[in-house]
VOGU-912963 format. One record per residue (C-alpha): residue number from 1; residue in one letter; z negated, y negated, x negated. Coordinates in steps of 0.001 Angstrom, whole numbers, plus 500000, padded with zeros to 6 digits. Example, Ala and Ser with C-alpha at 12.3 -4.5 7.8 and 13.67 -1.06 7.14 Angstrom:
<sites>
+-----+--------+--------+--------+--------+
: num : residu :     pz :     py :     px :
+-----+--------+--------+--------+--------+
:   1 :      A : 492200 : 504500 : 487700 :
:   2 :      S : 492860 : 501060 : 486330 :
+-----+--------+--------+--------+--------+
</sites>
This chain:
<sites>
+-----+--------+--------+--------+--------+
: num : residu :     pz :     py :     px :
+-----+--------+--------+--------+--------+
:   1 :      X : 361212 : 889230 : 670439 :
:   2 :      X : 361320 : 890787 : 667098 :
:   3 :      X : 364429 : 888729 : 666235 :
:   4 :      X : 362721 : 885556 : 667220 :
:   5 :      X : 359739 : 886268 : 665014 :
:   6 :      X : 362010 : 887230 : 662037 :
:   7 :      X : 363883 : 883956 : 662326 :
:   8 :      X : 360642 : 881964 : 662527 :
:   9 :      X : 359351 : 883709 : 659417 :
:  10 :      X : 362452 : 882969 : 657473 :
:  11 :      X : 362336 : 879238 : 658437 :
:  12 :      X : 358825 : 879090 : 657699 :
:  13 :      X : 359338 : 880564 : 654328 :
:  14 :      X : 362044 : 878061 : 653469 :
:  15 :      X : 359999 : 875124 : 654605 :
:  16 :      X : 357079 : 876380 : 652501 :
:  17 :      X : 359147 : 876660 : 649405 :
:  18 :      X : 358246 : 874184 : 646733 :
:  19 :      X : 361040 : 871735 : 646164 :
:  20 :      X : 361011 : 872362 : 642486 :
:  21 :      X : 362118 : 875985 : 643082 :
:  22 :      X : 365550 : 874595 : 644345 :
:  23 :      X : 366174 : 873504 : 640861 :
:  24 :      X : 364666 : 876213 : 638915 :
:  25 :      X : 367738 : 878434 : 638791 :
:  26 :      X : 369841 : 876958 : 636014 :
:  27 :      X : 373506 : 877797 : 635072 :
:  28 :      X : 375822 : 876440 : 632534 :
:  29 :      X : 378271 : 873956 : 633968 :
:  30 :      X : 380429 : 873687 : 630700 :
:  31 :      X : 380119 : 874616 : 626980 :
:  32 :      X : 382055 : 874771 : 623793 :
:  33 :      X : 381599 : 877532 : 621597 :
:  34 :      X : 382019 : 875243 : 618550 :
:  35 :      X : 382662 : 871491 : 617860 :
:  36 :      X : 385990 : 870517 : 618726 :
:  37 :      X : 388666 : 870121 : 616079 :
:  38 :      X : 388465 : 866782 : 614148 :
:  39 :      X : 384692 : 866225 : 614997 :
:  40 :      X : 381541 : 866915 : 613168 :
:  41 :      X : 377735 : 866630 : 613576 :
:  42 :      X : 376402 : 863265 : 612382 :
:  43 :      X : 372892 : 862678 : 613631 :
:  44 :      X : 370294 : 862500 : 616606 :
:  45 :      X : 370530 : 859493 : 618955 :
:  46 :      X : 367493 : 857511 : 619945 :
:  47 :      X : 365777 : 858928 : 622843 :
:  48 :      X : 364751 : 855616 : 624526 :
:  49 :      X : 368193 : 854053 : 624829 :
:  50 :      X : 369780 : 853592 : 628153 :
:  51 :      X : 373263 : 854550 : 629319 :
:  52 :      X : 375202 : 855313 : 632552 :
:  53 :      X : 375493 : 858890 : 633646 :
:  54 :      X : 378641 : 859472 : 635914 :
:  55 :      X : 378312 : 862173 : 638400 :
:  56 :      X : 381505 : 863067 : 640146 :
:  57 :      X : 380935 : 864926 : 643395 :
:  58 :      X : 383040 : 867590 : 644811 :
:  59 :      X : 385969 : 866346 : 646886 :
:  60 :      X : 385609 : 868096 : 650074 :
:  61 :      X : 389267 : 868325 : 651434 :
:  62 :      X : 391293 : 868064 : 648074 :
:  63 :      X : 393591 : 870960 : 649154 :
:  64 :      X : 394442 : 869216 : 652400 :
:  65 :      X : 395259 : 866123 : 650328 :
:  66 :      X : 397617 : 868156 : 648164 :
:  67 :      X : 399298 : 869556 : 651230 :
:  68 :      X : 399896 : 866186 : 652464 :
:  69 :      X : 401401 : 865041 : 649158 :
:  70 :      X : 403919 : 867925 : 649020 :
:  71 :      X : 404933 : 867344 : 652741 :
:  72 :      X : 405648 : 863577 : 652237 :
:  73 :      X : 407594 : 864321 : 648921 :
:  74 :      X : 409927 : 866812 : 650309 :
:  75 :      X : 413061 : 865344 : 651596 :
:  76 :      X : 413725 : 868248 : 654088 :
:  77 :      X : 410095 : 867947 : 655679 :
:  78 :      X : 409640 : 866096 : 658905 :
:  79 :      X : 406995 : 864064 : 657442 :
:  80 :      X : 409021 : 862887 : 654385 :
:  81 :      X : 408062 : 859402 : 653271 :
:  82 :      X : 405239 : 859083 : 655840 :
:  83 :      X : 402510 : 858304 : 653220 :
:  84 :      X : 398849 : 858385 : 653905 :
:  85 :      X : 397064 : 855118 : 654235 :
:  86 :      X : 394348 : 854433 : 651688 :
:  87 :      X : 391548 : 855093 : 654313 :
:  88 :      X : 393164 : 858485 : 655417 :
:  89 :      X : 393270 : 859483 : 651711 :
:  90 :      X : 389738 : 858584 : 651055 :
:  91 :      X : 388667 : 860572 : 654025 :
:  92 :      X : 390397 : 863719 : 652418 :
:  93 :      X : 388597 : 863271 : 648904 :
:  94 :      X : 385252 : 862080 : 650041 :
:  95 :      X : 382231 : 864246 : 649558 :
:  96 :      X : 380060 : 865741 : 652287 :
:  97 :      X : 376911 : 864009 : 653206 :
:  98 :      X : 375046 : 867137 : 652306 :
:  99 :      X : 376299 : 866824 : 648669 :
: 100 :      X : 375306 : 863315 : 648279 :
: 101 :      X : 371711 : 863984 : 649622 :
: 102 :      X : 371187 : 867043 : 647575 :
: 103 :      X : 372161 : 865416 : 644315 :
: 104 :      X : 370055 : 862335 : 645204 :
: 105 :      X : 367179 : 864584 : 645841 :
: 106 :      X : 367519 : 866466 : 642517 :
: 107 :      X : 367606 : 862933 : 640759 :
: 108 :      X : 364456 : 861892 : 642704 :
: 109 :      X : 362710 : 865093 : 641725 :
: 110 :      X : 363262 : 864132 : 638100 :
: 111 :      X : 361772 : 860707 : 638501 :
: 112 :      X : 364950 : 858677 : 639032 :
: 113 :      X : 364450 : 856044 : 641715 :
: 114 :      X : 366939 : 854830 : 644171 :
: 115 :      X : 367142 : 851457 : 642170 :
: 116 :      X : 368928 : 853245 : 639330 :
: 117 :      X : 371537 : 855066 : 641276 :
: 118 :      X : 374816 : 853411 : 642350 :
: 119 :      X : 376979 : 855265 : 644958 :
: 120 :      X : 380679 : 854327 : 644182 :
: 121 :      X : 383421 : 855519 : 646389 :
: 122 :      X : 387101 : 855592 : 645161 :
: 123 :      X : 389116 : 858799 : 644640 :
: 124 :      X : 386008 : 860698 : 645689 :
: 125 :      X : 382263 : 859865 : 645488 :
: 126 :      X : 380428 : 859062 : 642279 :
: 127 :      X : 376940 : 858602 : 641409 :
: 128 :      X : 376269 : 856338 : 638504 :
: 129 :      X : 372695 : 856891 : 637229 :
: 130 :      X : 371031 : 854683 : 634612 :
: 131 :      X : 369055 : 856973 : 632324 :
: 132 :      X : 367693 : 857212 : 628802 :
: 133 :      X : 368948 : 859796 : 626362 :
: 134 :      X : 365788 : 861747 : 626779 :
: 135 :      X : 366051 : 861777 : 630748 :
: 136 :      X : 369712 : 862795 : 630489 :
: 137 :      X : 368633 : 865741 : 628244 :
: 138 :      X : 365921 : 866907 : 630904 :
: 139 :      X : 368276 : 866510 : 633695 :
: 140 :      X : 371325 : 868683 : 632145 :
: 141 :      X : 368936 : 871127 : 629943 :
: 142 :      X : 370754 : 869916 : 626809 :
: 143 :      X : 370563 : 868016 : 623649 :
: 144 :      X : 372582 : 864990 : 622812 :
: 145 :      X : 373860 : 864364 : 619249 :
: 146 :      X : 375934 : 861799 : 617414 :
: 147 :      X : 379411 : 863380 : 616358 :
: 148 :      X : 381885 : 861738 : 614021 :
: 149 :      X : 385576 : 861777 : 614371 :
: 150 :      X : 386980 : 862319 : 610824 :
: 151 :      X : 390497 : 860958 : 611316 :
: 152 :      X : 389488 : 857755 : 613192 :
: 153 :      X : 385923 : 857293 : 611922 :
: 154 :      X : 384720 : 856956 : 615542 :
: 155 :      X : 381065 : 857768 : 616428 :
: 156 :      X : 380061 : 859113 : 619928 :
: 157 :      X : 377084 : 860742 : 621639 :
: 158 :      X : 378056 : 864085 : 623318 :
: 159 :      X : 376587 : 867580 : 623719 :
: 160 :      X : 378112 : 870988 : 623348 :
: 161 :      X : 376856 : 872366 : 626540 :
: 162 :      X : 375215 : 871223 : 629860 :
: 163 :      X : 373460 : 872926 : 632628 :
: 164 :      X : 372751 : 872260 : 636257 :
: 165 :      X : 370727 : 873979 : 639007 :
: 166 :      X : 372603 : 876664 : 640697 :
: 167 :      X : 372613 : 874994 : 644066 :
: 168 :      X : 374447 : 871826 : 642675 :
: 169 :      X : 377418 : 873658 : 641156 :
: 170 :      X : 379184 : 873534 : 644579 :
: 171 :      X : 378593 : 869832 : 644970 :
: 172 :      X : 379204 : 868620 : 641365 :
: 173 :      X : 382702 : 868489 : 639749 :
: 174 :      X : 381805 : 866824 : 636504 :
: 175 :      X : 379228 : 864851 : 634712 :
: 176 :      X : 380157 : 862181 : 631925 :
: 177 :      X : 379395 : 861571 : 629134 :
: 178 :      X : 378660 : 865152 : 628217 :
: 179 :      X : 381104 : 867541 : 626631 :
: 180 :      X : 384289 : 865424 : 626450 :
: 181 :      X : 385107 : 864827 : 622909 :
: 182 :      X : 388390 : 862882 : 623247 :
: 183 :      X : 389096 : 859730 : 621338 :
: 184 :      X : 391423 : 857280 : 623230 :
: 185 :      X : 394053 : 856048 : 620930 :
: 186 :      X : 397538 : 854595 : 621206 :
: 187 :      X : 400329 : 856998 : 621051 :
: 188 :      X : 402243 : 857496 : 617813 :
: 189 :      X : 405963 : 856446 : 617579 :
: 190 :      X : 408465 : 859477 : 617871 :
: 191 :      X : 411159 : 857817 : 615839 :
: 192 :      X : 411433 : 855885 : 612566 :
: 193 :      X : 413820 : 853775 : 610680 :
: 194 :      X : 414598 : 854542 : 607135 :
: 195 :      X : 414052 : 851303 : 605026 :
: 196 :      X : 417254 : 851990 : 603006 :
: 197 :      X : 419401 : 851725 : 606253 :
: 198 :      X : 417984 : 848649 : 607745 :
: 199 :      X : 420365 : 845561 : 607380 :
: 200 :      X : 419669 : 841871 : 607843 :
: 201 :      X : 419794 : 840760 : 611409 :
: 202 :      X : 422799 : 838302 : 610526 :
: 203 :      X : 424751 : 841385 : 609784 :
: 204 :      X : 424620 : 842869 : 613102 :
: 205 :      X : 424336 : 839837 : 615410 :
: 206 :      X : 421726 : 838701 : 617785 :
: 207 :      X : 419459 : 841140 : 619108 :
: 208 :      X : 418614 : 839282 : 622196 :
: 209 :      X : 422030 : 839792 : 623738 :
: 210 :      X : 424074 : 842960 : 623204 :
: 211 :      X : 427112 : 842720 : 621132 :
: 212 :      X : 429181 : 844767 : 623511 :
: 213 :      X : 429411 : 845172 : 627247 :
: 214 :      X : 426018 : 846679 : 628134 :
: 215 :      X : 427700 : 848683 : 631045 :
: 216 :      X : 430144 : 850307 : 628650 :
: 217 :      X : 429651 : 853824 : 627385 :
: 218 :      X : 428753 : 852703 : 623837 :
: 219 :      X : 425290 : 851604 : 623053 :
: 220 :      X : 424956 : 847812 : 621911 :
: 221 :      X : 425621 : 847491 : 618292 :
: 222 :      X : 422184 : 846186 : 617104 :
: 223 :      X : 420253 : 849000 : 619124 :
: 224 :      X : 421025 : 851329 : 616454 :
: 225 :      X : 418657 : 849599 : 614195 :
: 226 :      X : 416106 : 848012 : 616562 :
: 227 :      X : 414864 : 848590 : 620126 :
: 228 :      X : 414924 : 845185 : 622247 :
: 229 :      X : 414537 : 844634 : 625952 :
: 230 :      X : 418506 : 844106 : 625951 :
: 231 :      X : 418903 : 847545 : 624332 :
: 232 :      X : 416488 : 849249 : 627032 :
: 233 :      X : 418133 : 847515 : 630043 :
: 234 :      X : 421499 : 848693 : 628679 :
: 235 :      X : 420331 : 852130 : 628214 :
: 236 :      X : 419248 : 852326 : 631751 :
: 237 :      X : 422195 : 850433 : 633156 :
: 238 :      X : 419842 : 847839 : 634594 :
: 239 :      X : 421105 : 844751 : 632641 :
: 240 :      X : 422788 : 843126 : 635870 :
: 241 :      X : 420181 : 844381 : 638121 :
: 242 :      X : 418009 : 841627 : 639893 :
: 243 :      X : 414735 : 842900 : 641392 :
: 244 :      X : 414799 : 841983 : 645143 :
: 245 :      X : 411228 : 842951 : 646455 :
: 246 :      X : 409296 : 840757 : 644029 :
: 247 :      X : 406959 : 839724 : 646853 :
: 248 :      X : 405854 : 843195 : 647536 :
: 249 :      X : 406073 : 845020 : 644249 :
: 250 :      X : 403894 : 844820 : 641123 :
: 251 :      X : 403743 : 846415 : 637742 :
: 252 :      X : 400384 : 847364 : 636468 :
: 253 :      X : 399759 : 847799 : 632562 :
: 254 :      X : 396646 : 849662 : 631455 :
: 255 :      X : 394864 : 848678 : 628179 :
: 256 :      X : 391938 : 849804 : 626290 :
: 257 :      X : 389989 : 849634 : 622910 :
: 258 :      X : 389457 : 845714 : 622982 :
: 259 :      X : 393280 : 845122 : 622981 :
: 260 :      X : 394087 : 841700 : 624411 :
: 261 :      X : 397539 : 840519 : 625340 :
: 262 :      X : 398204 : 837054 : 624182 :
: 263 :      X : 399779 : 834385 : 626430 :
: 264 :      X : 401328 : 832331 : 623806 :
: 265 :      X : 402823 : 835363 : 622002 :
: 266 :      X : 404381 : 836519 : 625186 :
: 267 :      X : 406152 : 833054 : 625633 :
: 268 :      X : 407433 : 833375 : 622231 :
: 269 :      X : 408849 : 836916 : 622676 :
: 270 :      X : 410572 : 835933 : 626156 :
: 271 :      X : 411976 : 832859 : 624421 :
: 272 :      X : 413714 : 835230 : 621835 :
: 273 :      X : 414536 : 838150 : 623890 :
: 274 :      X : 414664 : 837191 : 627548 :
: 275 :      X : 415139 : 833419 : 627778 :
: 276 :      X : 415587 : 833374 : 631462 :
: 277 :      X : 412019 : 834675 : 631868 :
: 278 :      X : 410414 : 831888 : 629580 :
: 279 :      X : 407344 : 830662 : 631524 :
: 280 :      X : 406584 : 834182 : 633223 :
: 281 :      X : 402798 : 834796 : 632851 :
: 282 :      X : 401016 : 837999 : 633184 :
: 283 :      X : 397373 : 837616 : 634433 :
: 284 :      X : 394605 : 839862 : 632859 :
: 285 :      X : 392093 : 841784 : 635208 :
: 286 :      X : 389089 : 842599 : 633287 :
: 287 :      X : 387591 : 846074 : 634037 :
: 288 :      X : 384163 : 847232 : 632822 :
: 289 :      X : 383594 : 844000 : 630727 :
: 290 :      X : 387057 : 844492 : 629229 :
: 291 :      X : 387369 : 841075 : 627878 :
: 292 :      X : 390404 : 838736 : 627466 :
: 293 :      X : 390002 : 837106 : 624022 :
: 294 :      X : 393086 : 834896 : 623440 :
: 295 :      X : 392030 : 834531 : 619590 :
: 296 :      X : 392285 : 838227 : 618966 :
: 297 :      X : 395622 : 839469 : 620054 :
: 298 :      X : 396115 : 843198 : 619999 :
: 299 :      X : 399333 : 844768 : 618746 :
: 300 :      X : 399470 : 847500 : 621399 :
: 301 :      X : 398536 : 845069 : 624061 :
: 302 :      X : 401289 : 842665 : 623110 :
: 303 :      X : 403954 : 845329 : 622680 :
: 304 :      X : 403009 : 846792 : 626251 :
: 305 :      X : 403090 : 843401 : 628102 :
: 306 :      X : 405863 : 841738 : 626216 :
: 307 :      X : 408260 : 844778 : 626878 :
: 308 :      X : 407239 : 845432 : 630438 :
: 309 :      X : 407556 : 841884 : 631271 :
: 310 :      X : 411122 : 841505 : 629612 :
: 311 :      X : 412424 : 844618 : 631365 :
: 312 :      X : 410814 : 843991 : 634802 :
: 313 :      X : 411092 : 840283 : 635183 :
: 314 :      X : 410807 : 838716 : 637830 :
: 315 :      X : 408535 : 841581 : 639351 :
: 316 :      X : 404996 : 840424 : 638887 :
: 317 :      X : 402914 : 842200 : 636226 :
: 318 :      X : 399040 : 842615 : 635817 :
: 319 :      X : 397405 : 843575 : 632607 :
: 320 :      X : 394009 : 845540 : 632945 :
: 321 :      X : 391802 : 845176 : 629977 :
: 322 :      X : 389274 : 848087 : 630274 :
: 323 :      X : 386205 : 848021 : 628217 :
: 324 :      X : 384388 : 850850 : 626635 :
: 325 :      X : 381167 : 849028 : 625892 :
: 326 :      X : 378688 : 851202 : 624114 :
: 327 :      X : 375317 : 852026 : 625661 :
: 328 :      X : 373584 : 852009 : 622458 :
: 329 :      X : 372917 : 849154 : 620059 :
: 330 :      X : 375240 : 849781 : 616932 :
: 331 :      X : 373389 : 850564 : 613869 :
: 332 :      X : 373439 : 853157 : 610996 :
: 333 :      X : 372544 : 856085 : 613109 :
: 334 :      X : 373896 : 855161 : 616581 :
: 335 :      X : 377463 : 855271 : 618061 :
: 336 :      X : 379993 : 852684 : 618512 :
: 337 :      X : 381525 : 854156 : 621539 :
: 338 :      X : 380230 : 856456 : 624251 :
: 339 :      X : 381909 : 855410 : 627386 :
: 340 :      X : 385094 : 857045 : 628633 :
: 341 :      X : 387385 : 854143 : 629634 :
: 342 :      X : 389952 : 856556 : 631501 :
: 343 :      X : 387130 : 857209 : 634088 :
: 344 :      X : 386104 : 853525 : 634267 :
: 345 :      X : 389687 : 852394 : 634887 :
: 346 :      X : 390674 : 854890 : 637466 :
: 347 :      X : 387518 : 854346 : 639467 :
: 348 :      X : 387866 : 850708 : 639333 :
: 349 :      X : 391574 : 851074 : 640573 :
: 350 :      X : 390861 : 853434 : 643532 :
: 351 :      X : 388168 : 851153 : 644740 :
: 352 :      X : 390691 : 848223 : 645178 :
: 353 :      X : 392295 : 847702 : 648598 :
: 354 :      X : 395666 : 847231 : 646960 :
: 355 :      X : 397082 : 848288 : 643629 :
: 356 :      X : 400490 : 847861 : 641723 :
: 357 :      X : 402987 : 850307 : 642922 :
: 358 :      X : 403942 : 851353 : 639353 :
: 359 :      X : 401375 : 851589 : 636481 :
: 360 :      X : 402314 : 852188 : 632701 :
: 361 :      X : 400081 : 853298 : 629770 :
: 362 :      X : 400697 : 853954 : 626201 :
: 363 :      X : 397458 : 855612 : 625423 :
: 364 :      X : 396629 : 859186 : 625055 :
: 365 :      X : 394240 : 861895 : 623999 :
: 366 :      X : 393959 : 865382 : 622616 :
: 367 :      X : 393930 : 867942 : 625453 :
: 368 :      X : 391866 : 870524 : 623597 :
: 369 :      X : 388921 : 868151 : 623486 :
: 370 :      X : 388774 : 867730 : 627308 :
: 371 :      X : 386631 : 870207 : 629390 :
: 372 :      X : 388630 : 872175 : 631902 :
: 373 :      X : 386160 : 871474 : 634801 :
: 374 :      X : 385637 : 867785 : 633535 :
: 375 :      X : 388068 : 864876 : 632884 :
: 376 :      X : 391182 : 867329 : 632827 :
: 377 :      X : 390436 : 868072 : 636365 :
: 378 :      X : 388718 : 865189 : 638318 :
: 379 :      X : 390500 : 862237 : 636638 :
: 380 :      X : 394057 : 863663 : 636984 :
: 381 :      X : 393266 : 864402 : 640621 :
: 382 :      X : 392116 : 860847 : 641002 :
: 383 :      X : 395470 : 859757 : 639767 :
: 384 :      X : 397193 : 861588 : 642764 :
+-----+--------+--------+--------+--------+
</sites>
């Protein structure tokens, strides 16, 4: 009898607790002790401009997914090679219904109605919320500022710290944009040619075709000065290899930073360095309004697409042009880039029914600018 009365009293107390008290206990989710290296404070962003806040919900069975991955990758395991279907993998990384409802209740409490919330599934559950800077600051108990990246001149809106109600920490893996200070860039070359040792092409012969047997131990003569598709195919002993599963296999090429692959340039390159592939085309898929401006070819995009095509032909290639459209109107005090295109690209890819078996990217970031509980955790797990 007394136990029944006690339980009823507890339930009555919980039911009578004002909803706002659920959100009153605030804990820091992530913070920097100082502005990350290479960045400096610039200004305060306008409070009334809108942008998309990405809320990555906790993946309920990620340990099970990693266990499956280890089993199917181990040649001695009975399940070796028995990969999960997309639907099976999605089930393991989906968030609990309670997590989705709790976060939505929190947003509703702060005046964010359902029409401004998009629930996206793919590599886990994401809630994309359209908010103003002021609303984001209230939600996350923080202040956003414009920061300047001195080496590149890039301007972004970020915060050095953000907090969430204690009850949400178990349900939310990351929120972006917040404390991620990375600046997406093409990777630097790791080798260089000294100008005084470069000889005219006529002295070393054609670079389209190796001077010596590509299957021999020696590297083709011209490859000591220039790296062409023929050099790379010889290096990996694939000069005479002809892909056979071209109806099943695809190669994906990730592109960012308004880099567009030019179709005419590709044909010129193939004519010079892979004549049997002349006429081979690479379609562009636009992600997050990435664009495909054929009048504005990008050096990195052309390099990636041309070499990938020449090496993998006749395997079909796809170029993904991923946008990082700014949520603020550019002016003297507002940023020119606030989105995080890695996140846009990976969530898009994971929402597709089928994707290429192999994907290549030539872009990178500074690891020290990435929060441990943010993109350095959720985004890499999405790649798995």
